[in-house]
C-alpha atoms as one frame of an Amber mdcrd trajectory, in Angstrom:
protein
   1.946 -18.636-167.492   2.277 -15.571-165.242   4.991 -15.822-162.595   3.599
 -14.581-159.281   6.898 -14.363-157.369   7.695 -10.765-158.434   4.224  -9.631
-157.355   4.645 -11.433-154.021   7.771  -9.364-153.381   5.919  -6.121-154.141
   3.052  -7.116-151.815   5.660  -7.961-149.186   7.169  -4.491-149.591   3.787
  -2.899-148.922   3.334  -4.765-145.640   6.920  -4.092-144.507   6.463  -0.374
-145.234   3.205  -0.499-143.269   5.088  -2.265-140.465   7.668   0.530-140.401
   4.884   3.077-140.145   3.249   1.286-137.211   6.582   0.790-135.434   7.479
   4.476-135.705   4.053   5.552-134.470   4.316   3.103-131.539   7.728   4.237
-130.273   6.177   6.968-128.131   4.157   4.425-126.135   6.204   1.206-126.267
   9.811   0.190-125.703  11.849  -1.407-128.491  12.285  -4.519-126.329   8.524
  -4.944-125.900   7.855  -4.435-129.602  10.395  -6.981-130.833   9.436  -9.590
-128.230   5.646  -9.449-128.581   5.916  -9.188-132.368   7.634 -12.610-132.334
   5.588 -14.083-129.455   2.209 -13.228-130.977   3.519 -14.434-134.313   4.186
 -17.851-132.760   0.652 -18.056-131.359  -1.020 -16.979-134.598   1.011 -19.415
-136.692   0.355 -22.262-134.258  -3.366 -21.535-134.471  -3.363 -21.711-138.288
  -1.237 -24.849-138.273  -3.704 -26.578-135.949  -6.665 -25.348-138.001  -5.103
 -26.800-141.148  -5.213 -30.189-139.390  -1.488 -30.729-139.802   0.011 -33.144
-137.332   2.601 -31.389-135.172   4.683 -34.582-135.027   5.112 -34.540-138.801
   5.127 -30.750-139.274   7.884 -29.767-136.833  10.783 -32.081-137.789  13.384
 -30.341-139.961  16.781 -31.159-141.375  17.694 -27.469-141.492  17.536 -26.500
-137.821  20.971 -24.864-137.953  19.908 -22.673-140.886  16.696 -21.725-139.034
  18.766 -20.727-136.011  21.168 -18.564-138.016  18.227 -16.995-139.821  16.738
 -16.063-136.443  20.010 -14.539-135.243  20.063 -12.369-138.352  16.372 -11.550
-137.930  16.658 -10.677-134.231  19.566  -8.313-134.901  17.886  -6.770-137.946
  14.629  -6.123-136.070  16.203  -4.670-132.948  18.655  -2.299-134.634  16.305
  -1.504-137.518  13.459  -0.542-135.198  15.793   1.379-132.903  17.187   3.410
-135.812  13.683   4.884-136.217  14.283   6.763-132.968  16.968   8.796-134.751
  15.949   8.743-138.426  12.857   9.560-140.416  10.919   6.685-141.959  12.236
   7.594-145.406  15.861   7.842-144.254  15.738   4.501-142.455  14.216   2.854
-145.527  16.872   4.393-147.746  19.781   3.070-145.695  18.058  -0.301-145.481
  18.370  -0.734-149.218  22.114  -1.203-148.975  20.984  -4.801-148.344  20.833
  -5.173-152.134  24.601  -4.887-152.414  25.254  -7.263-149.524  22.677  -9.793
-150.776  23.925  -9.862-154.358  27.508 -10.370-153.209  26.532 -13.021-150.667
  24.281 -14.910-153.106  27.125 -14.959-155.608  29.413 -16.459-152.956  27.021
 -19.000-151.364  24.824 -19.976-154.327  27.219 -19.323-157.227  24.665 -16.974
-158.784  26.264 -15.119-161.670  26.517 -11.340-161.448  26.647  -9.778-164.892
  27.132  -6.179-165.969  23.376  -5.674-166.469  22.620  -6.723-162.889  25.262
  -4.355-161.492  23.850  -1.531-163.623  20.310  -2.162-162.370  21.472  -2.281
-158.741  23.362   0.970-159.196  20.389   2.615-160.936  17.991   1.547-158.198
  20.267   2.913-155.498  20.539   6.232-157.347  16.757   6.370-157.342  16.732
   5.889-153.578  19.253   8.704-153.128  17.059  11.017-155.199  14.055  10.222
-153.000  15.470  10.716-149.538  18.700  12.728-149.796  20.883  10.593-147.459
  23.443  13.429-147.232  20.993  15.262-144.953  21.068  12.581-142.257  21.882
  14.187-138.907  22.268  11.180-136.624  25.382   9.057-137.137  24.165   6.690
-134.428  20.971   6.008-136.343  22.954   5.643-139.557  25.213   2.923-138.130
  22.255   1.088-136.574  20.401   1.072-139.891  23.508  -0.094-141.767  24.114
  -2.972-139.345  20.440  -3.911-139.603  20.782  -3.937-143.391  23.733  -6.342
-143.224  21.695  -8.640-140.980  18.724  -8.422-143.356  20.920  -9.616-146.214
  21.963 -12.596-144.091  18.296 -13.329-143.459  17.511 -13.095-147.176  20.199
 -15.650-148.013  18.821 -17.967-145.308  15.245 -17.554-146.590  16.345 -18.170
-150.157  17.936 -21.443-149.038  15.043 -22.568-146.808  12.229 -21.584-149.180
  13.412 -24.139-151.725  13.459 -26.944-149.137  10.603 -26.332-146.687   7.078
 -24.929-146.730   6.599 -21.284-145.840   4.475 -21.905-142.721   7.256 -23.983
-141.163   9.873 -21.330-141.919   7.740 -18.595-140.337   6.875 -20.728-137.302
  10.486 -21.587-136.502  11.470 -17.956-136.962   8.816 -16.673-134.545   9.410
 -19.311-131.861  13.220 -19.153-131.843  13.191 -15.336-132.045  10.806 -15.160
-129.062  13.161 -17.308-127.007  16.212 -15.249-127.995  14.468 -11.954-127.177
  13.188 -13.274-123.852  16.664 -14.439-122.794  18.357 -11.183-123.804  15.700
  -8.668-122.721  13.881 -10.462-119.893  14.528  -7.552-117.507  13.262  -4.953
-119.993  10.082  -6.647-121.181   6.880  -5.540-119.457   3.308  -6.682-120.066
   1.083  -3.759-121.009  -2.314  -5.384-121.379  -4.056  -2.189-122.426  -1.937
  -2.006-125.575  -1.347  -5.664-126.462  -4.321  -6.459-128.670  -4.430  -3.119
-130.449  -0.798  -2.278-131.194   1.289  -5.437-130.872  -1.239  -7.637-132.652
  -1.486  -5.300-135.645   2.301  -5.056-135.802   2.524  -8.848-135.714  -0.024
  -9.300-138.518   1.772  -6.809-140.784   5.096  -8.524-140.066   3.722 -12.029
-140.752   2.104 -10.999-144.026   5.314  -9.264-145.099   7.355 -12.340-144.196
   4.957 -14.737-145.909   4.976 -12.971-149.271   8.708 -12.291-148.940   9.446
 -16.001-148.427   7.135 -17.028-151.284   8.855 -14.576-153.628  12.181 -16.421
-153.340  10.808 -19.797-154.417  12.028 -20.775-157.907  13.794 -17.417-158.280
  17.373 -16.249-157.855  17.745 -14.093-154.769  19.719 -11.364-156.562  16.792
 -10.777-158.955  14.022 -10.817-156.359  15.810  -8.527-153.917  16.039  -5.757
-156.510  12.233  -5.685-156.630  12.288  -4.810-152.938  13.167  -1.264-154.062
   9.405  -0.749-154.381   9.233  -0.587-150.590  10.675   2.913-150.714   7.690
   4.030-152.780   5.254   2.881-150.105   7.456   4.359-147.360   7.573   7.718
-149.134   3.770   7.727-149.438   3.255   6.761-145.777   5.829   9.325-144.683
   3.975  12.041-146.599   0.537  11.038-145.288   1.382  10.427-141.616   4.610
  12.338-140.852   4.325  15.240-143.299   7.487  14.194-145.161   7.324  16.182
-148.380   7.718  14.635-151.856   9.287  17.015-154.390  10.153  16.703-158.083
  13.485  15.054-157.282  11.715  12.475-155.111   9.277  11.687-157.931  12.178
  11.222-160.345  13.737   8.750-157.924  10.462   6.826-157.671  10.299   6.637
-161.477  13.839   5.269-161.641  12.969   2.594-159.066   9.792   1.574-160.904
  11.624   1.226-164.226  14.454  -0.742-162.605  12.027  -3.108-160.875   9.980
  -3.833-163.984  13.074  -4.516-166.092  14.205  -7.102-163.571  10.681  -8.578
-163.402  10.566  -8.887-167.203  14.040 -10.425-167.208
């Protein structure tokens, strides 16, 4: 029987790369505060609509025994979104994606600590190989903005915290509930923190914010599904494929060139990902 989880992670990577593209293209017209708030707020409305259409009773759907984990997941998610999106003001799409993949190291270490997942020599070798592939693609040594670098690194640490939370929740609750709690709690957190910086721009809402929200929800859905019945350290390595999509989008929309060294890095990432998938 074919295991779909690895393919879910790859599909998730496509939508997250698409999300990064839309965020970067929207920064000229929208503030970071507006983007992160309406991305969560619209997500809440869309998820509520689908929950009601599925004829699920709210009184039985909402109760959870993992509210504390949902809250911590949202804190990680809020921080990751804000600093990750803001780093795009200082970094190229490819550079931001490259730095974001340090989450693999943080996630593997954290999953070993919290879930007692064993880290063997083969896993360390694959992580190292995948990271070398990323370095070949985007040449991190050419990064000019230290501010953007630190923002992207902090976002990556927060992403790893979110991955651990998702890995825990996905084995205990259905995906729609996880996404709904994330959107609602994140909206409240953003509104409390940025209430003086959020403005309603009706001319842009349906076109930009809604598309951003849909890409984010689809990325989150397939990301959450990919961690069911799988160890987080194995699934997260497949997220290297996101850099392939980011490199393609960067070339098509921002004229970021792909040379022979970049192609070699992509090949390394593909081989690493498929070895882990086969394993």
